[in-house]
mmCIF file of the C-alpha atoms, coordinates in Angstrom:
data_MODEL
# 
_entry.id   MODEL 
# 
loop_
_atom_site.group_PDB 
_atom_site.id 
_atom_site.type_symbol 
_atom_site.label_atom_id 
_atom_site.label_alt_id 
_atom_site.label_comp_id 
_atom_site.label_asym_id 
_atom_site.label_entity_id 
_atom_site.label_seq_id 
_atom_site.pdbx_PDB_ins_code 
_atom_site.Cartn_x 
_atom_site.Cartn_y 
_atom_site.Cartn_z 
_atom_site.occupancy 
_atom_site.B_iso_or_equiv 
_atom_site.pdbx_formal_charge 
_atom_site.auth_seq_id 
_atom_site.auth_comp_id 
_atom_site.auth_asym_id 
_atom_site.auth_atom_id 
_atom_site.pdbx_PDB_model_num 
ATOM 1   C CA . THR A 1 1   ? 0.016   -0.242 -0.102  1.00 0.00 ? 1   THR A CA 1 
ATOM 2   C CA . PRO A 1 2   ? 1.550   3.615  -1.055  1.00 0.00 ? 2   PRO A CA 1 
ATOM 3   C CA . GLU A 1 3   ? 2.544   5.488  1.987   1.00 0.00 ? 3   GLU A CA 1 
ATOM 4   C CA . PRO A 1 4   ? 0.124   8.264  2.880   1.00 0.00 ? 4   PRO A CA 1 
ATOM 5   C CA . GLY A 1 5   ? 1.046   11.770 0.982   1.00 0.00 ? 5   GLY A CA 1 
ATOM 6   C CA . GLU A 1 6   ? 0.734   15.245 2.140   1.00 0.00 ? 6   GLU A CA 1 
ATOM 7   C CA . LEU A 1 7   ? 0.920   18.210 0.362   1.00 0.00 ? 7   LEU A CA 1 
ATOM 8   C CA . GLU A 1 8   ? 0.690   22.067 1.498   1.00 0.00 ? 8   GLU A CA 1 
ATOM 9   C CA . LEU A 1 9   ? 0.180   24.976 -0.928  1.00 0.00 ? 9   LEU A CA 1 
ATOM 10  C CA . TYR A 1 10  ? 1.915   28.010 -0.293  1.00 0.00 ? 10  TYR A CA 1 
ATOM 11  C CA . THR A 1 11  ? 0.191   30.584 -2.444  1.00 0.00 ? 11  THR A CA 1 
ATOM 12  C CA . ASP A 1 12  ? 0.263   34.196 -2.607  1.00 0.00 ? 12  ASP A CA 1 
ATOM 13  C CA . PRO A 1 13  ? -3.035  35.967 -0.395  1.00 0.00 ? 13  PRO A CA 1 
ATOM 14  C CA . THR A 1 14  ? -3.787  38.451 -3.090  1.00 0.00 ? 14  THR A CA 1 
ATOM 15  C CA . ASP A 1 15  ? -3.668  35.800 -5.931  1.00 0.00 ? 15  ASP A CA 1 
ATOM 16  C CA . ALA A 1 16  ? -7.778  35.050 -6.279  1.00 0.00 ? 16  ALA A CA 1 
ATOM 17  C CA . VAL A 1 17  ? -7.237  32.836 -9.348  1.00 0.00 ? 17  VAL A CA 1 
ATOM 18  C CA . ARG A 1 18  ? -4.836  30.283 -7.637  1.00 0.00 ? 18  ARG A CA 1 
ATOM 19  C CA . ARG A 1 19  ? -6.785  30.448 -4.567  1.00 0.00 ? 19  ARG A CA 1 
ATOM 20  C CA . ARG A 1 20  ? -9.552  29.490 -6.284  1.00 0.00 ? 20  ARG A CA 1 
ATOM 21  C CA . LEU A 1 21  ? -8.197  26.583 -8.066  1.00 0.00 ? 21  LEU A CA 1 
ATOM 22  C CA . PRO A 1 22  ? -9.822  23.035 -6.776  1.00 0.00 ? 22  PRO A CA 1 
ATOM 23  C CA . TRP A 1 23  ? -6.240  21.639 -5.862  1.00 0.00 ? 23  TRP A CA 1 
ATOM 24  C CA . GLU A 1 24  ? -8.102  18.161 -5.058  1.00 0.00 ? 24  GLU A CA 1 
ATOM 25  C CA . MET A 1 25  ? -8.864  17.337 -8.541  1.00 0.00 ? 25  MET A CA 1 
ATOM 26  C CA . MET A 1 26  ? -5.191  17.592 -9.680  1.00 0.00 ? 26  MET A CA 1 
ATOM 27  C CA . MET A 1 27  ? -5.406  14.321 -12.640 1.00 0.00 ? 27  MET A CA 1 
ATOM 28  C CA . VAL A 1 28  ? -2.540  11.383 -11.617 1.00 0.00 ? 28  VAL A CA 1 
ATOM 29  C CA . ASP A 1 29  ? -3.499  8.628  -13.929 1.00 0.00 ? 29  ASP A CA 1 
ATOM 30  C CA . ASN A 1 30  ? -7.090  9.557  -14.759 1.00 0.00 ? 30  ASN A CA 1 
ATOM 31  C CA . TYR A 1 31  ? -7.670  10.146 -11.156 1.00 0.00 ? 31  TYR A CA 1 
ATOM 32  C CA . PRO A 1 32  ? -8.072  12.904 -8.779  1.00 0.00 ? 32  PRO A CA 1 
ATOM 33  C CA . LEU A 1 33  ? -5.205  12.930 -6.458  1.00 0.00 ? 33  LEU A CA 1 
ATOM 34  C CA . GLY A 1 34  ? -7.563  13.316 -3.712  1.00 0.00 ? 34  GLY A CA 1 
ATOM 35  C CA . ALA A 1 35  ? -9.263  10.528 -4.638  1.00 0.00 ? 35  ALA A CA 1 
ATOM 36  C CA . GLN A 1 36  ? -6.620  7.544  -5.251  1.00 0.00 ? 36  GLN A CA 1 
ATOM 37  C CA . GLN A 1 37  ? -8.079  4.171  -3.752  1.00 0.00 ? 37  GLN A CA 1 
ATOM 38  C CA . GLY A 1 38  ? -5.262  2.825  -1.627  1.00 0.00 ? 38  GLY A CA 1 
ATOM 39  C CA . ARG A 1 39  ? -3.845  5.654  -0.547  1.00 0.00 ? 39  ARG A CA 1 
ATOM 40  C CA . THR A 1 40  ? -4.390  8.830  1.550   1.00 0.00 ? 40  THR A CA 1 
ATOM 41  C CA . VAL A 1 41  ? -3.411  12.385 0.187   1.00 0.00 ? 41  VAL A CA 1 
ATOM 42  C CA . ALA A 1 42  ? -3.922  15.094 2.394   1.00 0.00 ? 42  ALA A CA 1 
ATOM 43  C CA . ILE A 1 43  ? -3.676  18.913 1.061   1.00 0.00 ? 43  ILE A CA 1 
ATOM 44  C CA . THR A 1 44  ? -3.727  21.536 3.161   1.00 0.00 ? 44  THR A CA 1 
ATOM 45  C CA . ARG A 1 45  ? -3.599  25.146 2.304   1.00 0.00 ? 45  ARG A CA 1 
ATOM 46  C CA . VAL A 1 46  ? -0.596  27.185 4.656   1.00 0.00 ? 46  VAL A CA 1 
ATOM 47  C CA . ILE A 1 47  ? -1.782  30.844 5.113   1.00 0.00 ? 47  ILE A CA 1 
ATOM 48  C CA . THR A 1 48  ? 0.435   34.092 6.601   1.00 0.00 ? 48  THR A CA 1 
ATOM 49  C CA . GLY A 1 49  ? -0.103  34.890 10.104  1.00 0.00 ? 49  GLY A CA 1 
ATOM 50  C CA . PRO A 1 50  ? 0.663   34.259 13.628  1.00 0.00 ? 50  PRO A CA 1 
ATOM 51  C CA . VAL A 1 51  ? 2.994   30.912 13.850  1.00 0.00 ? 51  VAL A CA 1 
ATOM 52  C CA . PRO A 1 52  ? 1.402   28.556 16.269  1.00 0.00 ? 52  PRO A CA 1 
ATOM 53  C CA . GLY A 1 53  ? 2.992   26.045 18.550  1.00 0.00 ? 53  GLY A CA 1 
ATOM 54  C CA . PRO A 1 54  ? 3.359   22.402 17.723  1.00 0.00 ? 54  PRO A CA 1 
ATOM 55  C CA . ILE A 1 55  ? -0.510  21.220 17.946  1.00 0.00 ? 55  ILE A CA 1 
ATOM 56  C CA . VAL A 1 56  ? -0.745  19.250 21.528  1.00 0.00 ? 56  VAL A CA 1 
ATOM 57  C CA . ILE A 1 57  ? -3.887  17.203 21.995  1.00 0.00 ? 57  ILE A CA 1 
ATOM 58  C CA . ASP A 1 58  ? -4.512  16.544 25.320  1.00 0.00 ? 58  ASP A CA 1 
ATOM 59  C CA . VAL A 1 59  ? -6.106  13.313 26.994  1.00 0.00 ? 59  VAL A CA 1 
ATOM 60  C CA . PRO A 1 60  ? -8.712  13.053 27.694  1.00 0.00 ? 60  PRO A CA 1 
ATOM 61  C CA . LEU A 1 61  ? -9.361  14.674 23.735  1.00 0.00 ? 61  LEU A CA 1 
ATOM 62  C CA . ARG A 1 62  ? -11.944 17.461 24.816  1.00 0.00 ? 62  ARG A CA 1 
ATOM 63  C CA . ILE A 1 63  ? -14.350 18.654 21.701  1.00 0.00 ? 63  ILE A CA 1 
ATOM 64  C CA . LEU A 1 64  ? -16.877 21.542 22.157  1.00 0.00 ? 64  LEU A CA 1 
ATOM 65  C CA . PHE A 1 65  ? -19.479 21.119 19.278  1.00 0.00 ? 65  PHE A CA 1 
ATOM 66  C CA . VAL A 1 66  ? -21.125 24.217 18.629  1.00 0.00 ? 66  VAL A CA 1 
ATOM 67  C CA . LEU A 1 67  ? -24.682 23.831 17.006  1.00 0.00 ? 67  LEU A CA 1 
ATOM 68  C CA . GLY A 1 68  ? -25.554 27.049 14.685  1.00 0.00 ? 68  GLY A CA 1 
ATOM 69  C CA . MET A 1 69  ? -29.698 28.186 14.758  1.00 0.00 ? 69  MET A CA 1 
ATOM 70  C CA . GLN A 1 70  ? -31.577 25.603 13.371  1.00 0.00 ? 70  GLN A CA 1 
ATOM 71  C CA . PHE A 1 71  ? -33.796 27.017 10.538  1.00 0.00 ? 71  PHE A CA 1 
ATOM 72  C CA . ASP A 1 72  ? -35.326 24.299 9.236   1.00 0.00 ? 72  ASP A CA 1 
ATOM 73  C CA . ARG A 1 73  ? -34.565 20.060 8.959   1.00 0.00 ? 73  ARG A CA 1 
ATOM 74  C CA . SER A 1 74  ? -31.947 20.715 6.447   1.00 0.00 ? 74  SER A CA 1 
ATOM 75  C CA . LEU A 1 75  ? -29.213 20.584 9.137   1.00 0.00 ? 75  LEU A CA 1 
ATOM 76  C CA . ARG A 1 76  ? -29.990 17.521 11.537  1.00 0.00 ? 76  ARG A CA 1 
ATOM 77  C CA . PRO A 1 77  ? -26.794 17.899 13.597  1.00 0.00 ? 77  PRO A CA 1 
ATOM 78  C CA . GLY A 1 78  ? -28.397 15.640 16.014  1.00 0.00 ? 78  GLY A CA 1 
ATOM 79  C CA . ALA A 1 79  ? -27.471 12.997 13.562  1.00 0.00 ? 79  ALA A CA 1 
ATOM 80  C CA . GLU A 1 80  ? -23.791 14.261 13.273  1.00 0.00 ? 80  GLU A CA 1 
ATOM 81  C CA . TYR A 1 81  ? -23.520 14.607 16.977  1.00 0.00 ? 81  TYR A CA 1 
ATOM 82  C CA . LEU A 1 82  ? -24.404 10.706 17.381  1.00 0.00 ? 82  LEU A CA 1 
ATOM 83  C CA . ALA A 1 83  ? -22.360 9.675  14.314  1.00 0.00 ? 83  ALA A CA 1 
ATOM 84  C CA . VAL A 1 84  ? -18.555 10.796 16.178  1.00 0.00 ? 84  VAL A CA 1 
ATOM 85  C CA . LEU A 1 85  ? -19.883 9.231  19.387  1.00 0.00 ? 85  LEU A CA 1 
ATOM 86  C CA . ARG A 1 86  ? -20.556 5.751  17.145  1.00 0.00 ? 86  ARG A CA 1 
ATOM 87  C CA . GLY A 1 87  ? -17.313 6.199  15.441  1.00 0.00 ? 87  GLY A CA 1 
ATOM 88  C CA . LEU A 1 88  ? -15.473 6.812  18.691  1.00 0.00 ? 88  LEU A CA 1 
ATOM 89  C CA . GLN A 1 89  ? -17.384 3.628  20.225  1.00 0.00 ? 89  GLN A CA 1 
ATOM 90  C CA . ALA A 1 90  ? -16.157 1.649  16.953  1.00 0.00 ? 90  ALA A CA 1 
ATOM 91  C CA . SER A 1 91  ? -12.531 3.027  17.834  1.00 0.00 ? 91  SER A CA 1 
ATOM 92  C CA . SER A 1 92  ? -12.602 2.011  20.852  1.00 0.00 ? 92  SER A CA 1 
ATOM 93  C CA . THR A 1 93  ? -13.153 -1.995 19.793  1.00 0.00 ? 93  THR A CA 1 
ATOM 94  C CA . THR A 1 94  ? -10.556 -1.698 16.514  1.00 0.00 ? 94  THR A CA 1 
ATOM 95  C CA . GLY A 1 95  ? -7.290  -2.549 15.959  1.00 0.00 ? 95  GLY A CA 1 
ATOM 96  C CA . ALA A 1 96  ? -4.342  -4.812 16.068  1.00 0.00 ? 96  ALA A CA 1 
ATOM 97  C CA . ALA A 1 97  ? -3.968  -4.778 20.098  1.00 0.00 ? 97  ALA A CA 1 
ATOM 98  C CA . GLY A 1 98  ? -7.460  -5.791 20.654  1.00 0.00 ? 98  GLY A CA 1 
ATOM 99  C CA . ALA A 1 99  ? -10.357 -3.656 22.795  1.00 0.00 ? 99  ALA A CA 1 
ATOM 100 C CA . ARG A 1 100 ? -9.268  -0.617 24.013  1.00 0.00 ? 100 ARG A CA 1 
ATOM 101 C CA . SER A 1 101 ? -10.746 2.772  26.186  1.00 0.00 ? 101 SER A CA 1 
ATOM 102 C CA . ILE A 1 102 ? -11.130 6.215  24.851  1.00 0.00 ? 102 ILE A CA 1 
ATOM 103 C CA . ASP A 1 103 ? -10.403 8.998  26.749  1.00 0.00 ? 103 ASP A CA 1 
ATOM 104 C CA . VAL A 1 104 ? -12.425 11.852 24.794  1.00 0.00 ? 104 VAL A CA 1 
ATOM 105 C CA . ASN A 1 105 ? -14.621 14.260 26.784  1.00 0.00 ? 105 ASN A CA 1 
ATOM 106 C CA . ILE A 1 106 ? -17.230 15.925 24.586  1.00 0.00 ? 106 ILE A CA 1 
ATOM 107 C CA . ARG A 1 107 ? -19.567 18.915 25.376  1.00 0.00 ? 107 ARG A CA 1 
ATOM 108 C CA . LEU A 1 108 ? -22.536 20.152 23.426  1.00 0.00 ? 108 LEU A CA 1 
ATOM 109 C CA . LEU A 1 109 ? -23.797 24.018 23.002  1.00 0.00 ? 109 LEU A CA 1 
ATOM 110 C CA . PRO A 1 110 ? -27.350 23.480 21.249  1.00 0.00 ? 110 PRO A CA 1 
ATOM 111 C CA . GLU A 1 111 ? -28.345 26.672 19.232  1.00 0.00 ? 111 GLU A CA 1 
ATOM 112 C CA . ALA A 1 112 ? -25.519 28.808 20.761  1.00 0.00 ? 112 ALA A CA 1 
ATOM 113 C CA . THR A 1 113 ? -25.063 32.067 21.436  1.00 0.00 ? 113 THR A CA 1 
ATOM 114 C CA . THR A 1 114 ? -21.893 34.105 21.267  1.00 0.00 ? 114 THR A CA 1 
ATOM 115 C CA . ASP A 1 115 ? -21.904 34.382 25.233  1.00 0.00 ? 115 ASP A CA 1 
ATOM 116 C CA . GLU A 1 116 ? -22.310 30.547 25.908  1.00 0.00 ? 116 GLU A CA 1 
ATOM 117 C CA . LEU A 1 117 ? -19.189 30.151 23.244  1.00 0.00 ? 117 LEU A CA 1 
ATOM 118 C CA . GLU A 1 118 ? -17.063 32.356 25.199  1.00 0.00 ? 118 GLU A CA 1 
ATOM 119 C CA . THR A 1 119 ? -18.019 31.192 28.379  1.00 0.00 ? 119 THR A CA 1 
ATOM 120 C CA . ALA A 1 120 ? -17.675 27.235 27.299  1.00 0.00 ? 120 ALA A CA 1 
ATOM 121 C CA . VAL A 1 121 ? -14.259 27.741 25.685  1.00 0.00 ? 121 VAL A CA 1 
ATOM 122 C CA . ALA A 1 122 ? -12.613 29.263 29.279  1.00 0.00 ? 122 ALA A CA 1 
ATOM 123 C CA . GLU A 1 123 ? -14.621 26.608 31.458  1.00 0.00 ? 123 GLU A CA 1 
ATOM 124 C CA . PHE A 1 124 ? -13.908 23.543 29.396  1.00 0.00 ? 124 PHE A CA 1 
ATOM 125 C CA . ASP A 1 125 ? -11.229 24.773 27.338  1.00 0.00 ? 125 ASP A CA 1 
ATOM 126 C CA . PRO A 1 126 ? -11.468 22.512 24.342  1.00 0.00 ? 126 PRO A CA 1 
ATOM 127 C CA . ALA A 1 127 ? -8.942  21.267 21.984  1.00 0.00 ? 127 ALA A CA 1 
ATOM 128 C CA . VAL A 1 128 ? -11.069 21.044 19.407  1.00 0.00 ? 128 VAL A CA 1 
ATOM 129 C CA . VAL A 1 129 ? -14.187 23.533 18.658  1.00 0.00 ? 129 VAL A CA 1 
ATOM 130 C CA . HIS A 1 130 ? -16.519 22.121 15.863  1.00 0.00 ? 130 HIS A CA 1 
ATOM 131 C CA . PHE A 1 131 ? -19.245 24.108 14.443  1.00 0.00 ? 131 PHE A CA 1 
ATOM 132 C CA . ILE A 1 132 ? -22.810 22.532 13.037  1.00 0.00 ? 132 ILE A CA 1 
ATOM 133 C CA . ALA A 1 133 ? -24.370 25.571 11.168  1.00 0.00 ? 133 ALA A CA 1 
ATOM 134 C CA . HIS A 1 134 ? -25.671 27.413 8.266   1.00 0.00 ? 134 HIS A CA 1 
ATOM 135 C CA . GLY A 1 135 ? -22.661 29.166 6.791   1.00 0.00 ? 135 GLY A CA 1 
ATOM 136 C CA . ARG A 1 136 ? -23.269 32.219 4.246   1.00 0.00 ? 136 ARG A CA 1 
ATOM 137 C CA . SER A 1 137 ? -21.306 33.806 1.723   1.00 0.00 ? 137 SER A CA 1 
ATOM 138 C CA . GLY A 1 138 ? -22.208 37.673 0.740   1.00 0.00 ? 138 GLY A CA 1 
ATOM 139 C CA . ALA A 1 139 ? -20.181 40.929 1.420   1.00 0.00 ? 139 ALA A CA 1 
ATOM 140 C CA . GLU A 1 140 ? -18.009 38.283 3.811   1.00 0.00 ? 140 GLU A CA 1 
ATOM 141 C CA . PRO A 1 141 ? -18.326 34.814 4.864   1.00 0.00 ? 141 PRO A CA 1 
ATOM 142 C CA . GLU A 1 142 ? -20.735 34.297 7.784   1.00 0.00 ? 142 GLU A CA 1 
ATOM 143 C CA . ILE A 1 143 ? -21.819 31.220 10.104  1.00 0.00 ? 143 ILE A CA 1 
ATOM 144 C CA . VAL A 1 144 ? -24.896 31.550 11.577  1.00 0.00 ? 144 VAL A CA 1 
ATOM 145 C CA . LEU A 1 145 ? -25.301 31.304 15.754  1.00 0.00 ? 145 LEU A CA 1 
ATOM 146 C CA . THR A 1 146 ? -28.106 32.578 17.659  1.00 0.00 ? 146 THR A CA 1 
ATOM 147 C CA . ARG A 1 147 ? -29.401 35.516 19.496  1.00 0.00 ? 147 ARG A CA 1 
ATOM 148 C CA . ARG A 1 148 ? -31.872 35.222 21.772  1.00 0.00 ? 148 ARG A CA 1 
ATOM 149 C CA . VAL A 1 149 ? -34.533 38.430 22.403  1.00 0.00 ? 149 VAL A CA 1 
ATOM 150 C CA . ASP A 1 150 ? -37.271 38.644 24.825  1.00 0.00 ? 150 ASP A CA 1 
ATOM 151 C CA . ASN A 1 151 ? -37.242 34.751 25.165  1.00 0.00 ? 151 ASN A CA 1 
ATOM 152 C CA . LYS A 1 152 ? -37.190 34.967 21.056  1.00 0.00 ? 152 LYS A CA 1 
ATOM 153 C CA . ARG A 1 153 ? -34.871 33.441 18.924  1.00 0.00 ? 153 ARG A CA 1 
ATOM 154 C CA . GLU A 1 154 ? -33.197 35.241 16.103  1.00 0.00 ? 154 GLU A CA 1 
ATOM 155 C CA . GLU A 1 155 ? -30.131 34.807 13.876  1.00 0.00 ? 155 GLU A CA 1 
ATOM 156 C CA . ASP A 1 156 ? -27.000 36.339 14.420  1.00 0.00 ? 156 ASP A CA 1 
ATOM 157 C CA . PRO A 1 157 ? -24.427 35.879 11.912  1.00 0.00 ? 157 PRO A CA 1 
ATOM 158 C CA . CYS A 1 158 ? -20.866 35.454 12.884  1.00 0.00 ? 158 CYS A CA 1 
ATOM 159 C CA . SER A 1 159 ? -17.856 36.663 10.932  1.00 0.00 ? 159 SER A CA 1 
ATOM 160 C CA . PRO A 1 160 ? -14.847 35.406 11.146  1.00 0.00 ? 160 PRO A CA 1 
ATOM 161 C CA . SER A 1 161 ? -12.789 38.258 12.984  1.00 0.00 ? 161 SER A CA 1 
ATOM 162 C CA . ARG A 1 162 ? -15.738 38.635 15.842  1.00 0.00 ? 162 ARG A CA 1 
ATOM 163 C CA . LEU A 1 163 ? -15.444 34.375 16.220  1.00 0.00 ? 163 LEU A CA 1 
ATOM 164 C CA . ILE A 1 164 ? -11.865 35.042 16.583  1.00 0.00 ? 164 ILE A CA 1 
ATOM 165 C CA . GLY A 1 165 ? -13.167 37.604 19.180  1.00 0.00 ? 165 GLY A CA 1 
ATOM 166 C CA . VAL A 1 166 ? -14.828 34.452 20.807  1.00 0.00 ? 166 VAL A CA 1 
ATOM 167 C CA . LEU A 1 167 ? -12.787 32.129 20.574  1.00 0.00 ? 167 LEU A CA 1 
ATOM 168 C CA . ARG A 1 168 ? -9.845  33.446 22.309  1.00 0.00 ? 168 ARG A CA 1 
ATOM 169 C CA . HIS A 1 169 ? -9.263  33.417 25.941  1.00 0.00 ? 169 HIS A CA 1 
ATOM 170 C CA . LYS A 1 170 ? -9.601  35.949 27.855  1.00 0.00 ? 170 LYS A CA 1 
ATOM 171 C CA . ASP A 1 171 ? -7.287  35.005 31.025  1.00 0.00 ? 171 ASP A CA 1 
ATOM 172 C CA . GLY A 1 172 ? -4.613  36.921 29.226  1.00 0.00 ? 172 GLY A CA 1 
ATOM 173 C CA . SER A 1 173 ? -2.952  34.496 27.410  1.00 0.00 ? 173 SER A CA 1 
ATOM 174 C CA . GLU A 1 174 ? -4.426  35.101 24.230  1.00 0.00 ? 174 GLU A CA 1 
ATOM 175 C CA . ARG A 1 175 ? -5.048  31.215 23.694  1.00 0.00 ? 175 ARG A CA 1 
ATOM 176 C CA . LEU A 1 176 ? -7.021  30.012 20.751  1.00 0.00 ? 176 LEU A CA 1 
ATOM 177 C CA . PRO A 1 177 ? -8.375  26.909 20.226  1.00 0.00 ? 177 PRO A CA 1 
ATOM 178 C CA . PRO A 1 178 ? -5.950  24.749 18.196  1.00 0.00 ? 178 PRO A CA 1 
ATOM 179 C CA . VAL A 1 179 ? -8.117  23.038 16.025  1.00 0.00 ? 179 VAL A CA 1 
ATOM 180 C CA . VAL A 1 180 ? -11.585 24.720 14.184  1.00 0.00 ? 180 VAL A CA 1 
ATOM 181 C CA . VAL A 1 181 ? -14.007 22.066 12.179  1.00 0.00 ? 181 VAL A CA 1 
ATOM 182 C CA . LEU A 1 182 ? -16.748 24.457 10.511  1.00 0.00 ? 182 LEU A CA 1 
ATOM 183 C CA . ASN A 1 183 ? -19.297 21.554 8.945   1.00 0.00 ? 183 ASN A CA 1 
ATOM 184 C CA . ALA A 1 184 ? -20.915 24.695 7.145   1.00 0.00 ? 184 ALA A CA 1 
ATOM 185 C CA . CYS A 1 185 ? -21.282 25.569 3.715   1.00 0.00 ? 185 CYS A CA 1 
ATOM 186 C CA . HIS A 1 186 ? -18.818 27.935 2.128   1.00 0.00 ? 186 HIS A CA 1 
ATOM 187 C CA . THR A 1 187 ? -16.867 28.124 5.133   1.00 0.00 ? 187 THR A CA 1 
ATOM 188 C CA . GLY A 1 188 ? -13.540 27.013 2.712   1.00 0.00 ? 188 GLY A CA 1 
ATOM 189 C CA . GLN A 1 189 ? -14.635 28.755 -0.254  1.00 0.00 ? 189 GLN A CA 1 
ATOM 190 C CA . PRO A 1 190 ? -12.677 31.639 -1.691  1.00 0.00 ? 190 PRO A CA 1 
ATOM 191 C CA . SER A 1 191 ? -13.521 34.477 -3.472  1.00 0.00 ? 191 SER A CA 1 
ATOM 192 C CA . ASP A 1 192 ? -12.244 37.495 -5.491  1.00 0.00 ? 192 ASP A CA 1 
ATOM 193 C CA . ALA A 1 193 ? -13.363 39.641 -2.203  1.00 0.00 ? 193 ALA A CA 1 
ATOM 194 C CA . TYR A 1 194 ? -12.262 37.857 0.957   1.00 0.00 ? 194 TYR A CA 1 
ATOM 195 C CA . MET A 1 195 ? -10.323 34.636 1.869   1.00 0.00 ? 195 MET A CA 1 
ATOM 196 C CA . PRO A 1 196 ? -12.394 31.716 2.796   1.00 0.00 ? 196 PRO A CA 1 
ATOM 197 C CA . PHE A 1 197 ? -13.434 31.583 6.517   1.00 0.00 ? 197 PHE A CA 1 
ATOM 198 C CA . ALA A 1 198 ? -11.581 28.664 7.751   1.00 0.00 ? 198 ALA A CA 1 
ATOM 199 C CA . ALA A 1 199 ? -8.499  30.469 5.952   1.00 0.00 ? 199 ALA A CA 1 
ATOM 200 C CA . GLU A 1 200 ? -8.981  33.905 7.930   1.00 0.00 ? 200 GLU A CA 1 
ATOM 201 C CA . LEU A 1 201 ? -9.673  31.908 11.539  1.00 0.00 ? 201 LEU A CA 1 
ATOM 202 C CA . VAL A 1 202 ? -5.880  30.817 10.628  1.00 0.00 ? 202 VAL A CA 1 
ATOM 203 C CA . LYS A 1 203 ? -4.897  34.409 10.007  1.00 0.00 ? 203 LYS A CA 1 
ATOM 204 C CA . ASN A 1 204 ? -5.740  35.302 12.976  1.00 0.00 ? 204 ASN A CA 1 
ATOM 205 C CA . GLY A 1 205 ? -3.964  32.499 15.360  1.00 0.00 ? 205 GLY A CA 1 
ATOM 206 C CA . VAL A 1 206 ? -6.075  29.297 14.796  1.00 0.00 ? 206 VAL A CA 1 
ATOM 207 C CA . ALA A 1 207 ? -3.036  26.359 14.312  1.00 0.00 ? 207 ALA A CA 1 
ATOM 208 C CA . LEU A 1 208 ? -5.679  24.241 12.048  1.00 0.00 ? 208 LEU A CA 1 
ATOM 209 C CA . ALA A 1 209 ? -9.152  25.158 10.382  1.00 0.00 ? 209 ALA A CA 1 
ATOM 210 C CA . LEU A 1 210 ? -11.358 22.730 8.424   1.00 0.00 ? 210 LEU A CA 1 
ATOM 211 C CA . GLY A 1 211 ? -14.001 24.512 6.022   1.00 0.00 ? 211 GLY A CA 1 
ATOM 212 C CA . MET A 1 212 ? -16.074 23.471 3.753   1.00 0.00 ? 212 MET A CA 1 
ATOM 213 C CA . SER A 1 213 ? -15.927 24.800 -0.406  1.00 0.00 ? 213 SER A CA 1 
ATOM 214 C CA . GLY A 1 214 ? -19.490 24.999 -1.160  1.00 0.00 ? 214 GLY A CA 1 
ATOM 215 C CA . GLU A 1 215 ? -22.733 23.418 -0.327  1.00 0.00 ? 215 GLU A CA 1 
ATOM 216 C CA . VAL A 1 216 ? -22.346 20.720 1.354   1.00 0.00 ? 216 VAL A CA 1 
ATOM 217 C CA . ALA A 1 217 ? -24.632 17.589 2.027   1.00 0.00 ? 217 ALA A CA 1 
ATOM 218 C CA . ASP A 1 218 ? -25.854 16.449 5.597   1.00 0.00 ? 218 ASP A CA 1 
ATOM 219 C CA . SER A 1 219 ? -24.795 13.139 4.509   1.00 0.00 ? 219 SER A CA 1 
ATOM 220 C CA . ALA A 1 220 ? -21.241 13.876 3.516   1.00 0.00 ? 220 ALA A CA 1 
ATOM 221 C CA . CYS A 1 221 ? -20.294 16.340 6.805   1.00 0.00 ? 221 CYS A CA 1 
ATOM 222 C CA . ARG A 1 222 ? -21.234 13.327 9.219   1.00 0.00 ? 222 ARG A CA 1 
ATOM 223 C CA . ILE A 1 223 ? -18.881 10.548 7.042   1.00 0.00 ? 223 ILE A CA 1 
ATOM 224 C CA . PHE A 1 224 ? -16.407 13.462 7.109   1.00 0.00 ? 224 PHE A CA 1 
ATOM 225 C CA . THR A 1 225 ? -16.782 14.007 10.832  1.00 0.00 ? 225 THR A CA 1 
ATOM 226 C CA . ARG A 1 226 ? -17.153 10.395 12.080  1.00 0.00 ? 226 ARG A CA 1 
ATOM 227 C CA . ALA A 1 227 ? -13.790 9.553  10.048  1.00 0.00 ? 227 ALA A CA 1 
ATOM 228 C CA . PHE A 1 228 ? -11.603 12.698 11.119  1.00 0.00 ? 228 PHE A CA 1 
ATOM 229 C CA . TYR A 1 229 ? -12.653 11.902 15.054  1.00 0.00 ? 229 TYR A CA 1 
ATOM 230 C CA . ARG A 1 230 ? -11.705 8.288  14.042  1.00 0.00 ? 230 ARG A CA 1 
ATOM 231 C CA . ALA A 1 231 ? -8.212  9.479  12.965  1.00 0.00 ? 231 ALA A CA 1 
ATOM 232 C CA . LEU A 1 232 ? -7.279  11.741 15.740  1.00 0.00 ? 232 LEU A CA 1 
ATOM 233 C CA . ILE A 1 233 ? -8.416  8.774  18.380  1.00 0.00 ? 233 ILE A CA 1 
ATOM 234 C CA . ASP A 1 234 ? -5.977  6.748  16.321  1.00 0.00 ? 234 ASP A CA 1 
ATOM 235 C CA . LEU A 1 235 ? -3.007  9.077  16.734  1.00 0.00 ? 235 LEU A CA 1 
ATOM 236 C CA . ARG A 1 236 ? -2.841  10.108 13.157  1.00 0.00 ? 236 ARG A CA 1 
ATOM 237 C CA . PRO A 1 237 ? -1.585  13.627 12.481  1.00 0.00 ? 237 PRO A CA 1 
ATOM 238 C CA . VAL A 1 238 ? -4.327  16.427 12.200  1.00 0.00 ? 238 VAL A CA 1 
ATOM 239 C CA . SER A 1 239 ? -3.483  17.133 8.891   1.00 0.00 ? 239 SER A CA 1 
ATOM 240 C CA . MET A 1 240 ? -3.863  13.500 7.491   1.00 0.00 ? 240 MET A CA 1 
ATOM 241 C CA . ALA A 1 241 ? -7.314  13.462 10.008  1.00 0.00 ? 241 ALA A CA 1 
# 
């Protein structure tokens, strides 16, 4: 079996054409590079910004799931959340060493407000913050969180710069969660006017951020989520996961 491979892409942030290219679709032997059977290929985009330290995933692995505002049934975060739990359970009973325990700590924020998110980050200190929300592309990229006014729920669009302020620890350390996952449409999609949502997070100090480059089906998000955390639990590098 070929060894896993990783490509790191450095592009001029002002070069909108190169930023928009679907690098995962590069062809090798008539197959897209990212879809070779029997071989794992990771393609990461390296963003100029603060140089983060090594990504340290402590045990227990602390994952904070943040659910955005629910407009309709097109977003089913409960199914995605359960998919992660099932995937971790499966990981705990597989492998050459036989059954093993998984030391993981998961917290869930349903229809979270920015105040609730800020408090959870301070108290829980997650290694991974995983957003399951609606994403939008317009004048700038946004994910839709929740605002509560007079006991009513309202949408609260959140830009990358605003989210950075919410996620940053207020204890004087200026720390940010090392990994942010954005299961939200358009969060990895560049345009001529701005960098992708995930890229803006990295530019402002998040060590690694994952976004979706366009509209993403709910089923695809569940498959991705289950595979991603199973890979982390199996101690594969974050980029390869």
